[in-house]
N, C-alpha and C positions, 0 to 999 in steps of 0.2 A: 502197185509198186512197179516202177520201170525196171527193166533188166540192166544189170551191170554189163558193161562192155569193156574190152581191153583198150588201153590207150598208152601212149608214151608219156610217162610221168615227167621225165626230164624235159621233154619238149614243152609240155604244159607249163612247167616252172619257168622256162625261158620266155614263153609267150605272155606269162602273167606276173613276171617279177615286179612290175610297177605296182601291183596290188599288195606285195609282201613287205611293205615299208610301214614304219610307225605312223600314227599311234596304234592302229589296229594290228598291222603286221602279218595278217594271215588271210587266206581266202578259202572258201569252201569248194571242194572238188566234187563232193557227192553228198546228197541229203535225201535220205529215205527213211528206212528203219534205224539207220545210224548215220552219223555225220563223219565225213572224212575232210580234214583240214590240212592245208599246207601252210607252215609258218616260215617266214623269211629268216628270222633269227639274226643275231642273238636276240631273244625275246626279253624286253625290259619292262613289260607290263607287270604290275603287281596286283591286279584285280583278280577276283574269284568269280566264278559263275556256277549256276546250278542248271543242269540240263537233265531231264528225266530219262533221256535215251543214251545209247552207246555213242562214244566218240573215238576217233583215231586221229592223232596229230602226227604229221611228218615235218620235222624241222630241217630246213635246207642247210643252214650254217649255225655255228656256235653251239653252246651247251644249253640243254634244257634243265632248268632247276625247278623242281616241284616242291613248293613250300606248303606246309600244313599249318593250320592255325592251332597254336597251343597257348595255354595260360592266358586266355582271353576271358572276358566276362560272358561270352557266349551270345551276346545280343547281335541281331542283324543290324548292320551299319547302314546299308543303302540297298534298295532293291528296285532296279529298273526292269520291269517285266515287259516283254514285247514278243511278238510273233516274228521269228526270224525269216526274212525274205532276202535281204541283201546285207550281209555282215559288214562289208566295207562302208556302206552308207549309213547303216543304222547304229553301229557300235561307236564310231568316232565321236558323235555329239554326246553320247552317254558318258564316255570316258572323260571328255573335256569338261562336261558339266560337273562330274564328281571331283575331278582333279582341281578345278578352279573354285570349289566351294568348301571353305573350312566348316561351314555348318553341316553339309552332307557328310563330311569326313569325321565328324565328332560323334562319338558313341553317346546315345541318350541315357544309357545305364551307368557307365563308369566315367564318362566325359573324356576318355582318351581320344586323341586326334590321330587318325590314320595318316601316316606320312607318305607322300608321293614323291 
C-alpha cells in the first residue's frame, strides 16, 4: 500500500473539473484499501453498484440523494463486473449500454422495466 500524502483538494477539483461531468460525473482521488471519489454533482445517475471495500464520496455541488431499493422482487437486474482501473473510461460505456437496452433494464423475474 502506498502512503497517503496531503494535497490541496480544492486545487485538485479545479484541475480535474472536466472529469466531473455526466454520464459518470466522478473521478477517483485515491484507490488502495479504500476508494476516495469526488463527484461533480448534482448527481443524476440512478444506478447501483457493489464494491466489497470501503468508499468515501465528496460531492462538489448539489444534493446527494441516497436511494435504497424497497418493494422489489429482489432479483439482480444487470451485473457488469470489471476490475476498476480508469473509472471515467470504463464506466461510461457500461452506463450507456444499460440505459440504451430495454432488455437489460427488464427484470427476468417480475418483468418490471427499470426507468432511466
